C-alpha positions in Angstrom: 153.7 117.2 109.9 157.1 118.0 111.6 157.8 118.7 115.2 159.9 121.8 116.2 163.1 120.7 117.9 162.7 123.5 120.5 165.5 123.3 123.1 167.0 119.9 122.0 170.7 121.1 121.8 171.9 118.1 119.8 169.3 118.3 117.2 169.6 122.1 116.9 173.4 121.7 116.5 172.9 119.1 113.7 170.4 121.3 111.9 172.7 124.3 112.0 175.5 122.1 110.6 173.2 120.7 107.9 172.3 124.3 106.9 176.0 124.7 106.1 175.9 121.6 104.0 172.9 122.9 102.1 174.8 126.1 101.2 177.6 124.0 99.7 175.2 122.3 97.2 173.3 125.5 96.4 175.2 126.0 93.1 174.2 122.5 91.9 170.4 122.6 92.5 167.7 125.0 91.4 167.1 128.1 93.5 163.5 126.9 94.0 164.8 123.6 95.5 167.4 125.4 97.6 164.9 127.8 99.0 162.3 125.1 99.9 164.9 122.9 101.6 166.2 125.9 103.6 162.6 126.6 104.6 162.2 123.1 105.8 165.2 123.5 108.0 163.9 126.7 109.4 160.5 125.2 110.0 162.2 122.4 112.0 164.2 124.9 114.0 161.7 127.6 114.6 158.3 126.6 113.4 158.2 129.3 110.8 155.6 128.3 108.2 156.4 128.4 104.5 154.9 128.2 101.1 154.2 124.6 100.2 152.9 125.1 96.7 154.5 122.9 94.0 158.2 123.6 93.7 158.5 122.2 90.1 161.5 120.1 91.1 161.7 116.3 90.7 163.4 114.2 93.3 164.1 110.5 92.8 163.6 108.7 96.1 165.1 105.3 96.9 161.9 103.8 98.2 161.8 100.5 100.1 158.3 101.2 101.5 159.8 100.9 105.0 159.3 103.6 107.7 162.3 105.8 106.9 161.7 106.1 103.1 157.9 106.4 103.6 158.3 109.3 106.0 160.8 110.9 103.6 158.2 110.6 100.8 155.5 112.1 102.9 157.6 115.1 104.1 159.0 115.9 100.6 155.5 115.8 99.0 154.1 117.9 101.9 156.8 120.4 101.2 155.8 120.7 97.6 158.4 118.6 95.8 157.5 116.3 92.9 158.8 113.0 94.3 159.2 109.9 92.3 159.5 106.8 94.6 161.9 104.4 92.9 161.8 100.8 94.2 164.4 98.3 93.3 163.0 94.8 92.4 164.7 92.6 95.0 164.2 88.9 95.4 163.5 89.2 99.2 160.6 91.6 98.7 157.2 90.0 99.5 153.9 90.8 98.0 152.8 93.1 100.8 155.9 95.3 100.3 155.3 95.4 96.5 151.6 96.4 97.0 152.6 99.1 99.5 155.2 100.5 97.1 152.6 100.5 94.3 150.1 102.3 96.5 152.6 105.2 96.7 153.1 105.3 92.9 156.5 103.7 92.9 158.4 103.0 89.8 160.2 99.6 89.9 163.7 99.2 88.5 165.8 96.1 87.9 169.3 95.6 89.4 171.3 93.4 87.1 173.6 90.9 89.0 172.1 91.7 92.4 171.4 88.2 93.6 174.8 87.0 92.4 176.5 89.8 94.3 174.6 89.1 97.5 175.2 85.4 97.2 179.0 86.1 96.9 178.9 88.2 100.0 176.9 85.5 101.9 179.2 82.7 100.9 182.2 84.8 102.2 180.4 85.3 105.5 180.5 89.1 104.8 177.9 91.8 105.5 175.5 92.4 102.6 173.8 95.7 103.6 176.5 98.0 102.4 176.8 96.3 99.0 173.0 96.1 98.7 172.6 99.8 99.5 175.2 100.9 96.9 173.6 98.8 94.2 170.1 100.1 95.0 171.3 103.7 95.0 173.1 103.3 91.7 169.9 102.0 90.1 168.0 105.0 91.6 170.6 107.4 90.3 170.4 105.9 86.8 166.6 106.3 86.8 167.0 109.9 88.1 169.1 110.7 85.1 166.4 109.3 82.8 163.7 111.6 84.2 166.0 114.6 84.6 166.0 114.7 88.4 169.1 116.3 89.9 168.4 115.2 93.5 168.4 111.7 94.8 166.9 111.2 98.2 167.1 108.5 100.8 165.7 107.7 104.2 169.1 107.5 105.9 169.0 108.6 109.6 172.7 108.8 110.4 174.3 111.0 107.7 174.5 114.3 109.6 176.5 117.4 108.7 178.2 117.7 105.4 177.0 114.2 104.3 173.3 114.9 105.1 173.2 116.6 101.7 176.1 116.6 99.3 177.2 116.7 95.6 177.8 113.2 94.3 179.1 113.3 90.7 176.3 114.9 88.6 173.7 114.4 91.3 173.0 115.8 94.8 172.3 113.2 97.4 169.8 114.2 100.1 169.5 112.0 103.2 166.3 113.6 104.4 165.7 112.2 107.9 169.4 113.0 108.8 169.1 116.4 107.1 166.1 117.2 109.3 167.6 115.5 112.4 164.6 113.2 112.7 164.7 110.2 115.0 163.0 106.9 114.7 160.3 107.7 117.2 159.3 110.8 115.2 159.4 108.8 111.9 157.0 106.2 113.4 154.7 109.0 114.5 154.8 110.5 111.0 153.8 107.3 109.3 150.8 106.7 111.6 152.2 105.6 115.0 152.2 101.8 114.4 155.3 100.0 113.3 156.6 96.5 113.9 160.3 97.0 114.8 162.5 94.5 113.0 166.0 94.8 111.8 166.9 93.9 108.2 165.2 91.9 105.5 164.7 88.1 104.8 168.0 88.1 102.8 169.9 89.5 105.8 168.2 87.0 108.1 169.4 84.2 105.8 172.9 85.6 106.0 172.6 85.5 109.8 171.8 81.8 109.6 174.6 81.0 107.3 177.2 83.2 109.0 176.1 84.2 112.6 179.2 86.3 113.1 177.7 88.8 110.6 175.2 89.8 113.3 177.9 91.9 115.0 177.9 94.3 112.1 174.2 94.8 112.4 174.4 95.3 116.2 177.1 97.9 115.6 174.8 99.7 113.2 172.1 99.8 115.9 174.6 101.1 118.4 175.8 103.9 116.0 172.2 105.0 115.7 171.8 104.9 119.4 174.9 107.0 120.0 173.6 109.5 117.4 170.3 109.6 119.3 168.5 108.5 116.1 166.9 105.8 118.2 166.0 105.4 121.9 167.5 102.8 124.2 164.2 101.0 124.1 164.2 100.8 120.3 167.8 99.8 120.3 167.1 97.0 122.8 164.2 95.7 120.6 166.3 95.7 117.5 169.3 94.0 119.0 167.1 91.2 120.5 165.6 90.8 117.0 169.0 90.5 115.5 170.1 87.9 118.1 166.9 85.9 117.6 167.5 85.3 113.9 
């Protein structure tokens, strides 16, 4: 399921740092969850196998059905967690995405005022991704409270170190790909090796058309991922050309 990082200095450094972050949230999660997450880190570092029987711990996952959240779902379920994929009902979602989310057992949640908030951002010529993300995560956290889950997971690749896993109010946020120092190529391999590289969603592409200057924020995001070695130069080039073509 997961590759061993072997002699990759940067990934090993990130994983050691992420282990410190895990220790900081230990008082706020069950000992079973802590032990299994630590075992995942050790597996990634050394290849040491671990018990993958059910942990008895619910994790609410912000699930878009894209590559990052799909790999997160697969890894956590493989590791024995009871993962509830939570998909926000967004106007830009097409039927194919909805069907894929359903196939993984996703629960769908509403986000009141979402389209109004996005329209306001678009009319100002402002980026929409940050606002979208915060609204989606809030909806997932609200659902997590309803089902008694203490951990909310995401497919974020960049949040290394102390923000790969951290206490967030009454929840613990787990950005699993960042926590395991996964890169995009590994994620694509995990989901089956085939993935059409595109940046963003139809709503973001509409924002690009209305306010082309917003493209620079998306390109900056790609470059941050490149500097963090979360993506390769080839993937970065493909994504940047995709952004510029919209």
